[in-house]
N, C-alpha and C positions, 0 to 999 in steps of 0.2 A: 164224476169230479174230474177224473183223468182228462176225459173229453172236452170238458169246458175249459181246462187248465190249458190244454194243448191248442184249442182255437183261440185261446186269449193270446198265448205265445205267437201263434200264426199272424195275428192280426196286428200284433204290434209293432211298431216302427222299428226298423233298426238302427243302430247307433252309428253314426258315420265313424270310419276310422280316423283315429287321431293323428294328424301331421305334426311333427317336432318342430317345423318351422313355422307353425300357426302360433301365434300369442295367443288366440282365443282359447286354446283348450290348458295352456301353461301359464296361469298368473301367480305373482310373489303371495307369500301369505300375509295376510294384513287383513285391514278393513277398506272397502272399496269406498270412493269418495265421488263427487258430482263431477270431478274434473276427469276421472276416469283411472286415476292413480290409486294405488292399494297401498296405504299408510301403514307402517308398523313402526315400531321404536328403533329398528335397524336402518329400514329404508329413510326414516327421518332424519336420520344423522347424516346422509349424504347431501342435505340441503345446508350449505355452509353456515347461515345464521342459527340455524338449530344447533348445529355442532358447537358454534362458538358460543352460546347461550349457555349450554351444558358444560362446557369447559371453564367458563369464567365464574360459574356459580360453585362448581366442585371444588376448583384449585382456588379459589379465593376462601371458602370456608375451612378447606384443609391447611392452609398456610397460616391460619389464626393459632395463636397462643392460647392455651386454655388451664383450668385449673379447679381443685374443689376446696372451698372456702367454709369457714365456720363464721357465723355473724354471732359476736358476743354481745353487743348492745347496739344502739343506733350510729355510733360513732367509730366503733373499732370491729375488725375483722381479721382473722388469722387462715394464711394460706395452709391447707393440709396438704403436704407435697408426699405424704406417704399414705395417703388415704387409699383403700383398696380400689376405688373409682378413678382416682388418679392414676393409679399404676396400669390399670386395665385400658384406659383411652390411650396413656402413651405407648403401650405395648400390647395390642389387642389378641395376637396370637404369634405364633413363631414365624410365620410367613410374611404378614403384612406389618408394614409399620403404621403409625397413625396417621399420617399424611394420605398413603394408600386406603387406608381404611375409611376415613371422613370423605375422602374424594369420591370413592365407590359410594358410599352411602348417600351423599347427595345427589350423585347422578343417578341412582335408582330413585330417588325421591322424585328429583325434576322430571324424571321420562317416563317410569312406570306408574308414579304416584305411590309409591310403598317401598319399605326396606324391610330385609327378614335377615336376622342373623341368629345362629344356634348359640344358645349358652352351655359350653361345656363346664362340668363342676361348677355348677351355679353355687352362690353363696359360700363360697371358698377362696383362700387366698391364691388359689392356682387358676381362678377362672380366666375362659378365653372365650372369645367372641370369634365366629366363623360365618361370613357372609354365605347366604343361599341365594343362587341366581333367579331372578324372576323367571316364572315359567316351569321352574323345577318344583313347584309347590301348590296345593290347592288348598284355601281356607274353608273350613266347614264350620258352621254355627250350629252350637250345641242348644239344648233344652234350657240351660240356665244363663242364655247369651254370652257365653264365653265363646271364645275360638279354639279351634283344633287346626293343626297345620300337617298335612301328609304331603310327605316329602317324597319326590320321584326323581333322584339326581342319576345322572347316566353312569352306568357302570356299579350302582350300588343297590342293594336291595330296598323295598320301599319300607318306610317307617313313619310314624306317627307322632308329633310333638305336641305338648300342650303348651299353654300360654306362659306357665313358670319356667319353660324350657328354652323359650325363644326370646329376642328382643324385636318387635314387630312395632313399625311406625308407620302408619296409614297418612297420607298428605288428605286434609281436610279440603272439602266436605266428605265425610265417607259415604261411598255408595253401599246400599243394602246393608249398612252396619257391618261391613264386613272389610271390605277393600277401599284403599285410597283411590283419589281422584286423579288420573293421569293427564297432565297439561297437553301431552301428544295425541293419545288415542281417544280422549274424551271432549277436551275443549277446543283443542286447534288441528283437528282431524283435518277439517276443509281448506283452512288456510294452508296449511304445510302441504296439502294435496294440489293445490293450485300452485304453490312454489316449485313442487316436483313437476309439475306439467311444463310450466314455465321453462324449466332446467332442460327437461327431455325436449322441449321445442327446439332450444338453442342448440342442444348437442346435435339433434337431426339437420337443423338448418346449416350449420358450419360443417358438418359430415358432409353436406351436400355441396360444399363449396360455396357457401353463402347464396346459392342460386334458387330463387322460388320456382314452385312447380309449373309446367308448362303443358298447354293442349295444343295439338296438331289439329287442323282442320283443311280438307281439300275435298272437292267435289266428287271425286272418284271414289272407288273402293279397292282395299286390297284383295289380291287373289283368294287368300286364304288366311287362316289365322297363323300360320306359319311365317308368311311373309308380312305379317303385321310385327308379329314378335321380332323378326330379323330387323327391321326397319328401327324398332326401338333399341334393340341391343346396339345397332351399329351407331345409333345417335348416342347414347350413353357411353359407349366406348370412345366417341369422337370428343366428348365434352368431359372427360375424367383423364387423371392420371396427367401425363406432361401435356395433354391435347387441350387441357382446360383453357377458356378464354379465346381459344383459336376461331377464326371465321368459319362459317358452314355454309353451304349451298342446299336450298330447298327445290326440290323438282315437282313437277307435276302440278304446279299452282298450289303447292300447300303454302299454309299460314301457320304462324305459332303465336300464341297468346299467353300471357301470364296468369296463372289460374289462382295461385295463393296471394293472399296480401303480404307485404313487406313488413318487417319488424316495426320500421317507423309507423306505419299506418295502424299496427295494433298497439302502439305504443307499448313497445316491450319493455324498453328500461322504466318508464315511468311506473309500470305496474309491478315489476320485479321490486323497485325500491319500496313502493308502497306495502307489498306482502312482505318484506323483510321487517319493516318497522311493525307492521301488524303482529307478527310472530313474535318479535323481541318482547311485545305487551304481555304474552302468555306468562312470562316470567319477570314482568316489570322491570325488564332490564334498560338501562339507559342505553339510546342508540350509539352513542360513542364508545362504548365498551364493545361493541361487536363491530366496528370499523364503520359506522354510519356517520359521517362528519358533516353531513349537509348543514345543518343549523347549529353546530358546535362552534362557538369561539372561545378567544382566550379568557374573554370575562366570565362565561358562566360554565366552564369545563372543570374547573374547581367545585363549584356549587353541586354541579350533577354528581362529582366524585362522592360528595358528603350525602347526597340523595340514594346513592346506591347503596350506603351502608344502612342509612335508617329506613328506606322504603324497599329495597331489594333484599338486603341479606337480614335483616333483622327479625322478619318473620321466621324464615328458616332456622336461625340460630335459637330463637325460644323456642322452635317446636323441638329442637333436638335437646335443649336444656331441659325443658319441662318433662320430656320423655325419661331422660337419665333421672330426673328427681322421682318418678313415679316409679321405675323398674328398679331402680338401684339403691335410691337413697331415701326409700319410703321407710320412716320410724326414727330418722335422724334430725331432730327440729336443729333449725338454725344452719344445717349443713347444706350446701347447695354448688352446683357445677355452673361454671361461667364461661365464656369465650371474652377473650380480650380484643376489641377492635380499635384501641388505641392507635395503633400502627397506621390503619386506614385512613383515621379522621387527621391525620397529620397534613398541615401544609406545606408550604415552601419554608426556607428557613427564615426569611424574614418575618412571616408571619407567626412561626413559631416562637421566635425569641421575642418579638413583640408581647405576647400573650404571656409569656414565662415572666417578662417584666412586670406586666400587671399584676399576675398571682402573687410573686414575690412581694411587690410593693404593699400590696394588701393583706398579704399576711396568711393566705390559705395555702402556699406551697413553701417547701424550703429549699435550701440550695441542693442539698443531697437527693430530694424528690424530683426536681427537675433534672439533674444529671443522671438519675436512674430513667427517666423518659428519653432520654439521649443515648440510653446504653453506654453510660460512662460510670466510672467508678466514684464513690463518694470522697469528700474531703474531711471526714473524721467527724466527732461529737459536733465541733462548731458549725458543721453544715445542716444539723438538726433545728437550728433555731428558727424562731419565725419573726418576722418584724411587722410593725404597723406604723402608719402615719402618726407623728406626734399630735396633730392637731385634730384628733379624733375625741370624741367625748360620748359617753354613752347617752342613749336616749332617756330622757327625762331629768337630766342634770338641769338646776336652775340655771337662769343666764347669768346671774352674779359669779356662780361658781365657774360657768364656761369661760367667761370674760377673764377670770382672774387664771385660769389655766392658760388662757393664751397670752397673758402679760409673762407669766412665768416661762412659756416656752420662747418669746421674743427676748426677754432677759438673758437667757441661756444661750441663743445664737450670737447675742451682739458680745458675750462675754467671751465665747469660743473665738470669735473673729479678732477681738481685742487682745487675747493672750496667746495668740499665736498656737490655736488647736487646743488650749487647756480650759477649761471652765474655771472662772472666778467666782468661789462661794461667797455669797452674802449672807452674814448672821445677823439676825434681828432679836435684840434683847428686849425683853419686858422692861417697861418702866419702873416696876416695882424693885 
């Protein structure tokens, strides 16, 4: 056995020495793509459109107000400001504010496809939520289809947490019944890899003074490899630094030809623009939110802002609201957690005031409610009154009664006008 093993070792090819300057031996950690780029959530953030999409999503959700409400019936609800879940989301732990916690949550969901937080002292008034960084845990599936989380944080001993000890949100559709689906690593890996390749090409192109690759031809030969290297070194030195764009002289009948295609021939800008739009689709992000304004106009930019709330943010908000209801509000009928998106749906001041006028005129908003929407104080009990047009009649009223009401309204208006703003009462006595 030892002789056979020795012969195998003798016949096995020897691994070449690794050169630290050779990129072939040292590649970044991540998933390779057809473009030759290795994509991870860290390298993907170097693409500006990816970074902008993650920032817009996380910061937009974190900036929203939220609360816990109790619905008493179909028409009334009450805000529970002192509910334990409301206090927990306002102050999740001694280190993070609600903005930081929610922004990190959305960032993890949008990049990694999942979010995990440890529940410290669960089911008590002192409960805290501590986010666990993606990559620091392994999810294991138990025989009863529940999940178990093996935590391996740097500088801390390994520990195992069960489902009731964590708050875990996977981004659907869930892979293998365990982990969420990452928009970067699963769905958009090839598109992001192509954008990274374009970015690397641009950096290399401009790092070379925007000069395409050249090839030299001549009928003779160099004396040896050293003379060839000396010529190439002299040419590079001549066309770099302060000598860039200076004229040069070729000897021995040499000729120079351009080898690489130009960015115009490769449609560099058009390809990069289309890739940016394609990447923004991974998060259903309106192009104008990430600085792509080619097709944006003053007439449709407000409508696109509304679509950002209804089509882009709404699924993320619903995912968090339903997860809070499942993990923190189970068993409390009629109690729910909700984000307030009214501030994002507000148009310009003219459009808002026109909509307030319609709502006030037709009786579904009071003066105090309108002032609260504008972050202003109420005007007292008089501002809680609702008004409605006098010429409205209930459905099903006979035409004779409806015409009688119209005559009464007309008489009231004429009497007000004739008496200086005071109505004149008309008493009708019975003939008997």
